[in-house]
N, C-alpha and C positions, 0 to 999 in steps of 0.2 A: 629573834628575840627571846633572851632568856625568860622563865618565871619571875627573878628578882628585880629586872628592868621595867614589866610589865609594868607594875603598881607605879611605877614613876613617870607612865605617860599622862604628856596633858595633852589637854585639847586646844585650839588654836585662840581662843578667847582669855584661855591662863598663859600660854607663851605672851601673850600681847601686853596683861595684866602685869605678869612677873616683868619684861622688858621695863614694859613703863613705871612699878616701883623702886627698879634698879638705878633707869637713868634718873628719875629722881634722888634715889640717894646718892649719888655720884653729885648732880647740881649742888645738892647739901654740903660733899665733900669738899665739892672742887669752890666753893664757894669763902668754906674757911681756909685755903690756902691763898685766895683772892683775896678775903681782912686783913688776912699777914701779912701777905708782901705789900700792900698800901698803906700799911699801916692803921687799917681801920677797926685790926683785931682790941677787944676788951683783954685786960690781963689775963681773965680765965682760956682766952683761948689763943693768948699768945704764946709762940714755941719758937724753936729752932728748926731749922730748913733738916735737918738729921736727927733730931727727937726720935724718939717712938710713934709720936702723935704725927708725925709727918708723914712717916715709915707706914705706919696704918694707913692714910689718906691716898699713900703712892701701889701701896699693894694692892688696895679694895680697889682703888681705879684699874689695876690692872686687871685684878680678877672678873672683874664685873662687866669689861669687855671680853674679858674669856666666857665667860657666861654667856652671854649674849650671843655670842659668833655660835657658841653651843647647843642651846634654847634652837635661835633660827635655823641650825642644820641636826639637830634633834641629835647630837651626841647623847650616847646612855648615861653615862657617869656626871652630867654637867648638875643635874636636878639634885644628887647629890651633894656635891657641891655648893649646892647654891642652899640647901638645906644646911649644914653647917656653916655655911658664909651670912643666913640668915639669922640663926641660932645664935652667933657670937655676938654681930653685930644688936641682935637686940637686947642681948643682955649688958654688952658695952654701954649702949644708950641706956638703958636704964639703972643703969649704976653709976654714969656721968651724970646724968638728969638731960640729956640731950634726946628733947621729947620725940623730935618731929623726926630722929632717926631710929626709935625705939617704933614708932608706930609704921613709919614705912615697913619699916622688918616685919613687925607682926601681921600688917595685912597679906607681905610676900608669903610668909607664914601660912598663914589662915589659905591660901591658894594653894598651896602646897597641901595642905590637909584635905582641903576639900577636895581634891583629885585623888589622892590613896583610897577617903572613903569609896568616893563611886569608883573606883576601879572595884575595890574590896564587893561593892553590892552588885556592881556586875557579875565580877566570879563565882559569887556564893548562888546567886541564880540557876 
């Protein structure tokens, strides 16, 4: 494995925690779709099925499925994709005030930062 990919090597507990955080995020996104479909959504999350918000959810759910598959099979660039995904949704969650989304992504980002820090510490010894 290349040196730049080794910095993103994750331990088993980190992979498990990242998968759980992304599954919880997928549950949040799915609940928004469910609330909208059932007519339970308040005006603030009421949207059309082909709107930006809906497409964002569809793409996010597809990416989560790919990211989980990639984490389980330890694909080299899955963690880089996850980092970009997490940063996007962390900022978006903070901007729109969806704090559950932002907190879940902040937890995932913390795990990614910890994995880099641990790898860096072991590489300088």
